[in-house]
C-alpha positions, 0 to 999 in steps of 0.5 A: 533473504534473512529480514533485516533486523531480528524479530524479537523485540527489546527485552524488558531486561535491554537498555532505555535506547534499544527499546526504543528503536524503531524495527523494521522488519523487511519480509525476502522471498525466503528466510528462516522465520519463514520455515520456522511459520510454516511449521506452525502456520497448521496450528495457526490456521485453525485455531484463528477462523473460531478465535477473536480478529486478528489483524484491523484492515483500514483501508476506505471502507468496501475497499479491505474485501481482496485482503479480507479473503487472501487472509482468510485463506490461511484462517486469518479473520479480520476487524476492519476498521477503516482510518481515511478516506479519498476525497476529490483533488483540486484537478479532478475537474480538468482530467478528462479534458486534458485526456481527450485534448492532449495525447501522451505518451504514457498515462503513468498510475501508481495507485488503484484510487489514482487508476480509478479516478483515471479510469472514470476521466477516460471514458468521459473522454471518450475512451481514447487511445491511452498507454499506461504504466502502472506501478505494480500488479495491485495497480494493475488490476483495477485495468483488468475488466475494462481492458476485454471492453476496450477494443485494445485503446487502454493497453498496460504496457509497462510496469517496472521491476520492483513495485516503487515509484522511484523504480518505474520513473528510472525505468519506464521506456523512453520514445524518441526525443519528446516523450509526453507524460501524464500523471494522476497522483494523490495530491500528498504523494511525493514528487519523486516521479515526476522529478525523476522523469523531468530528470530523464527527459520526459515532458510531466503533467502531473494532475492532484486528482484526489486526496486520501484523509482521514475519516471524521468518525470511528466508533470507539469499540471498535476503536476499542477491539483494534488496540488488542489485536495483534497486527495492523495492516495499512497500505498508504502513509497516509494510515500511518498517520491516522493511526498513530494519532489515535493512539498517541496518547497510548504511550503502552501500545506495541503491537505489530504494523504491517505495511504494504510496502517499503514507502509505508514501513518508512513512513510508520519507522518515522512516525516512530512505531516499533514492530514494522513488517513490509515485504521486499517486493509490493502487493498484496502477496507480500503484504499477506506475507508480512502480515502471517510473519507478525502474528507467527512473532506476536504467536513465539513471544 
């Protein structure tokens, strides 16, 4: 599947309208660019391991390790510049009592942070039997360790065919006329999931258990280095907004942003970012491929 847009940015001779048009690059399962990148990846990877950082990773501090390690396998060095942090949401304190007092057919989890918050409350509630539906493999990985010790009381029983909230809401199995869903979510998450499930007849209880806010301080030395790094990797619309706020006065910043999925990529496009990459299937592997594609495009200019 080819990328949706041409990879080359507008030339200096292009019209003003074309040079200001944001580009979204979706990474397909196979693209002509991927073949070219593979043919030159050995030189890219061998030189990157001894060069300056080529990717800025922006998740909350301590949560960038998987991406850093995955990129290191390709010889790609990273600069860690956390742009966001998680804080308690208004419904967090009531989550454990809701879990213990109410029987739900499904617990719907759509992010690693939502999964971590849920697990903490589930343990406090006495680890009752629950069926969990996750949006994708990255979110499912949060439950790997606990599943080994939960004596089958926590069952990750569903993931949609595509790792998006919209598809999850359309595909979640419905058992019987009355099917109750607990949806612990970010306070900033859209209403897409509960509206989609409600339209299918599910009874949805949404609890805003956490929220994502920009970090209060960004090291100016690290920021200066990040601004000259070819690719910024972002995993949420909140991180995109935080980055755009930092570069708002830098009208000539035109490096690439590699997003974990389409939702984050669309947020970047709406905010005016010019070179946005994202995988067709959200997740770590696709994210790494999109980052490498962005780096390849940068090196070809």
